[in-house]
N, CA, C and O atoms as a GROMACS GRO file, in nm:
protein
  232
    1MET      N    1   4.056  10.064   7.717
    1MET     CA    2   4.021   9.954   7.567
    1MET      C    3   3.852   9.950   7.483
    1MET      O    4   3.756   9.904   7.543
    2ASP      N    5   3.847   9.976   7.418
    2ASP     CA    6   3.715  10.010   7.336
    2ASP      C    7   3.704   9.901   7.277
    2ASP      O    8   3.782   9.852   7.196
    3SER      N    9   3.558   9.839   7.333
    3SER     CA   10   3.579   9.661   7.326
    3SER      C   11   3.482   9.716   7.183
    3SER      O   12   3.518   9.664   7.078
    4SER      N   13   3.364   9.816   7.172
    4SER     CA   14   3.248   9.818   7.049
    4SER      C   15   3.327   9.771   6.915
    4SER      O   16   3.446   9.783   6.886
    5PRO      N   17   3.220   9.716   6.843
    5PRO     CA   18   3.292   9.616   6.723
    5PRO      C   19   3.340   9.786   6.600
    5PRO      O   20   3.288   9.896   6.618
    6PRO      N   21   3.446   9.754   6.486
    6PRO     CA   22   3.434   9.901   6.404
    6PRO      C   23   3.327   9.877   6.373
    6PRO      O   24   3.248   9.789   6.406
    7THR      N   25   3.324   9.996   6.274
    7THR     CA   26   3.157  10.056   6.220
    7THR      C   27   3.281  10.164   6.069
    7THR      O   28   3.389  10.202   6.023
    8GLY      N   29   3.163  10.157   6.070
    8GLY     CA   30   3.198  10.221   5.811
    8GLY      C   31   3.137  10.217   5.807
    8GLY      O   32   3.036  10.180   5.867
    9THR      N   33   3.184  10.281   5.683
    9THR     CA   34   3.043  10.308   5.591
    9THR      C   35   3.129  10.224   5.478
    9THR      O   36   3.248  10.200   5.458
   10TYR      N   37   2.998  10.188   5.413
   10TYR     CA   38   3.054  10.061   5.260
   10TYR      C   39   2.961  10.149   5.175
   10TYR      O   40   2.872  10.225   5.214
   11PRO      N   41   3.017  10.111   5.010
   11PRO     CA   42   2.942  10.163   4.870
   11PRO      C   43   2.849  10.085   4.898
   11PRO      O   44   2.869   9.980   4.961
   12THR      N   45   2.728  10.125   4.853
   12THR     CA   46   2.605  10.109   4.834
   12THR      C   47   2.557  10.022   4.702
   12THR      O   48   2.461   9.948   4.685
   13ASN      N   49   2.714  10.082   4.578
   13ASN     CA   50   2.740  10.030   4.448
   13ASN      C   51   2.740   9.844   4.437
   13ASN      O   52   2.813   9.782   4.514
   14PRO      N   53   2.679   9.792   4.368
   14PRO     CA   54   2.717   9.619   4.333
   14PRO      C   55   2.836   9.627   4.321
   14PRO      O   56   2.871   9.692   4.222
   15ARG      N   57   2.935   9.576   4.399
   15ARG     CA   58   3.059   9.522   4.370
   15ARG      C   59   3.089   9.410   4.199
   15ARG      O   60   3.027   9.313   4.156
   16LEU      N   61   3.166   9.457   4.164
   16LEU     CA   62   3.203   9.398   3.992
   16LEU      C   63   3.306   9.301   4.042
   16LEU      O   64   3.376   9.322   4.142
   17PRO      N   65   3.314   9.174   3.954
   17PRO     CA   66   3.446   9.089   3.939
   17PRO      C   67   3.555   9.149   3.901
   17PRO      O   68   3.556   9.256   3.839
   18LEU      N   69   3.670   9.076   3.938
   18LEU     CA   70   3.770   9.121   3.854
   18LEU      C   71   3.790   9.109   3.741
   18LEU      O   72   3.861   9.187   3.677
   19LEU      N   73   3.738   9.018   3.697
   19LEU     CA   74   3.776   8.997   3.520
   19LEU      C   75   3.626   8.903   3.547
   19LEU      O   76   3.591   8.826   3.636
   20THR      N   77   3.565   8.949   3.430
   20THR     CA   78   3.396   8.944   3.359
   20THR      C   79   3.432   8.815   3.369
   20THR      O   80   3.529   8.787   3.440
   21LEU      N   81   3.336   8.677   3.275
   21LEU     CA   82   3.392   8.599   3.269
   21LEU      C   83   3.431   8.553   3.103
   21LEU      O   84   3.459   8.434   3.092
   22PRO      N   85   3.435   8.607   3.017
   22PRO     CA   86   3.479   8.592   2.934
   22PRO      C   87   3.664   8.626   2.882
   22PRO      O   88   3.756   8.586   2.811
   23GLU      N   89   3.626   8.718   2.970
   23GLU     CA   90   3.809   8.773   3.002
   23GLU      C   91   3.905   8.634   3.086
   23GLU      O   92   4.021   8.598   3.065
   24ALA      N   93   3.815   8.586   3.174
   24ALA     CA   94   3.901   8.434   3.258
   24ALA      C   95   3.853   8.346   3.158
   24ALA      O   96   3.925   8.256   3.200
   25ARG      N   97   3.791   8.290   3.056
   25ARG     CA   98   3.800   8.265   2.997
   25ARG      C   99   3.916   8.246   2.864
   25ARG      O  100   3.952   8.138   2.816
   26ASP      N  101   3.965   8.395   2.819
   26ASP     CA  102   4.076   8.377   2.797
   26ASP      C  103   4.211   8.399   2.867
   26ASP      O  104   4.319   8.412   2.809
   27ALA      N  105   4.197   8.401   2.969
   27ALA     CA  106   4.312   8.404   3.046
   27ALA      C  107   4.365   8.225   3.091
   27ALA      O  108   4.475   8.172   3.107
   28VAL      N  109   4.224   8.176   3.100
   28VAL     CA  110   4.314   7.988   3.055
   28VAL      C  111   4.352   7.975   2.942
   28VAL      O  112   4.458   7.914   2.926
   29ARG      N  113   4.285   8.024   2.830
   29ARG     CA  114   4.378   7.958   2.691
   29ARG      C  115   4.485   8.048   2.693
   29ARG      O  116   4.555   7.998   2.604
   30LEU      N  117   4.557   8.162   2.738
   30LEU     CA  118   4.675   8.173   2.741
   30LEU      C  119   4.800   8.107   2.809
   30LEU      O  120   4.916   8.082   2.778
   31LEU      N  121   4.676   8.083   2.969
   31LEU     CA  122   4.767   8.023   3.007
   31LEU      C  123   4.782   7.829   2.967
   31LEU      O  124   4.870   7.769   3.029
   32MET      N  125   4.723   7.775   2.900
   32MET     CA  126   4.709   7.683   2.855
   32MET      C  127   4.838   7.708   2.686
   32MET      O  128   4.911   7.614   2.653
   33ALA      N  129   4.839   7.822   2.620
   33ALA     CA  130   4.956   7.849   2.539
   33ALA      C  131   5.049   7.852   2.627
   33ALA      O  132   5.142   7.792   2.573
   34LEU      N  133   5.084   7.887   2.739
   34LEU     CA  134   5.174   7.888   2.815
   34LEU      C  135   5.279   7.738   2.855
   34LEU      O  136   5.402   7.749   2.863
   35ALA      N  137   5.211   7.614   2.875
   35ALA     CA  138   5.162   7.542   2.930
   35ALA      C  139   5.317   7.433   2.875
   35ALA      O  140   5.323   7.401   2.757
   36ASP      N  141   5.420   7.391   2.964
   36ASP     CA  142   5.483   7.294   2.827
   36ASP      C  143   5.550   7.188   2.961
   36ASP      O  144   5.493   7.145   3.061
   37ASP      N  145   5.672   7.170   2.920
   37ASP     CA  146   5.702   7.097   3.055
   37ASP      C  147   5.842   7.104   3.167
   37ASP      O  148   5.876   7.022   3.252
   38SER      N  149   5.889   7.206   3.138
   38SER     CA  150   5.902   7.352   3.239
   38SER      C  151   5.811   7.343   3.370
   38SER      O  152   5.695   7.302   3.380
   39SER      N  153   5.879   7.381   3.444
   39SER     CA  154   5.845   7.426   3.559
   39SER      C  155   5.742   7.530   3.589
   39SER      O  156   5.649   7.498   3.664
   40GLU      N  157   5.750   7.698   3.519
   40GLU     CA  158   5.669   7.759   3.500
   40GLU      C  159   5.568   7.727   3.378
   40GLU      O  160   5.454   7.775   3.380
   41GLY      N  161   5.602   7.664   3.296
   41GLY     CA  162   5.471   7.537   3.190
   41GLY      C  163   5.353   7.460   3.297
   41GLY      O  164   5.232   7.463   3.322
   42ARG      N  165   5.493   7.383   3.345
   42ARG     CA  166   5.359   7.293   3.453
   42ARG      C  167   5.255   7.426   3.581
   42ARG      O  168   5.136   7.420   3.612
   43GLU      N  169   5.359   7.531   3.627
   43GLU     CA  170   5.270   7.582   3.731
   43GLU      C  171   5.127   7.697   3.608
   43GLU      O  172   5.014   7.743   3.628
   44ALA      N  173   5.202   7.696   3.519
   44ALA     CA  174   5.053   7.762   3.432
   44ALA      C  175   4.993   7.665   3.385
   44ALA      O  176   4.876   7.690   3.415
   45ARG      N  177   4.994   7.583   3.338
   45ARG     CA  178   4.896   7.424   3.318
   45ARG      C  179   4.759   7.421   3.462
   45ARG      O  180   4.637   7.429   3.449
   46GLU      N  181   4.869   7.401   3.633
   46GLU     CA  182   4.805   7.400   3.698
   46GLU      C  183   4.688   7.508   3.734
   46GLU      O  184   4.583   7.477   3.790
   47LEU      N  185   4.731   7.666   3.685
   47LEU     CA  186   4.658   7.740   3.762
   47LEU      C  187   4.526   7.818   3.659
   47LEU      O  188   4.442   7.905   3.677
   48ALA      N  189   4.586   7.689   3.497
   48ALA     CA  190   4.467   7.726   3.367
   48ALA      C  191   4.374   7.607   3.477
   48ALA      O  192   4.252   7.623   3.473
   49ALA      N  193   4.408   7.529   3.541
   49ALA     CA  194   4.273   7.424   3.532
   49ALA      C  195   4.187   7.475   3.690
   49ALA      O  196   4.073   7.453   3.731
   50ASP      N  197   4.321   7.562   3.756
   50ASP     CA  198   4.265   7.587   3.872
   50ASP      C  199   4.106   7.710   3.735
   50ASP      O  200   3.991   7.701   3.691
   51VAL      N  201   4.180   7.767   3.736
   51VAL     CA  202   4.073   7.923   3.720
   51VAL      C  203   3.933   7.854   3.655
   51VAL      O  204   3.816   7.890   3.660
   52ALA      N  205   4.018   7.705   3.575
   52ALA     CA  206   3.848   7.714   3.444
   52ALA      C  207   3.814   7.622   3.577
   52ALA      O  208   3.696   7.595   3.557
   53GLY      N  209   3.843   7.572   3.675
   53GLY     CA  210   3.746   7.469   3.774
   53GLY      C  211   3.637   7.526   3.814
   53GLY      O  212   3.528   7.469   3.820
   54ARG      N  213   3.673   7.717   3.861
   54ARG     CA  214   3.602   7.744   3.869
   54ARG      C  215   3.480   7.855   3.776
   54ARG      O  216   3.388   7.915   3.830
   55LEU      N  217   3.501   7.856   3.687
   55LEU     CA  218   3.425   7.884   3.615
   55LEU      C  219   3.289   7.856   3.583
   55LEU      O  220   3.267   7.737   3.605
   56PRO      N  221   3.181   7.923   3.538
   56PRO     CA  222   3.065   7.811   3.524
   56PRO      C  223   3.086   7.789   3.398
   56PRO      O  224   3.137   7.856   3.308
   57SER      N  225   3.005   7.604   3.406
   57SER     CA  226   3.046   7.543   3.278
   57SER      C  227   2.825   7.593   3.195
   57SER      O  228   2.717   7.616   3.251
   58GLU      N  229   2.864   7.588   3.067
   58GLU     CA  230   2.744   7.635   2.979
   58GLU      C  231   2.641   7.572   2.967
   58GLU      O  232   2.550   7.614   2.896
   0.00000   0.00000   0.00000
């Protein structure tokens, strides 16, 4: 069995975020629009809070 570490080639281009900051803010707004007292609404509110907590403050 080979005990050497795995090697590979990695792209040299900078990695892009999955969402831009404006897109993430829009997602938070949409999630808050879905928030209500249903179980899905509570989950939307919790996810919105989690995402909003990770966004940089202005």
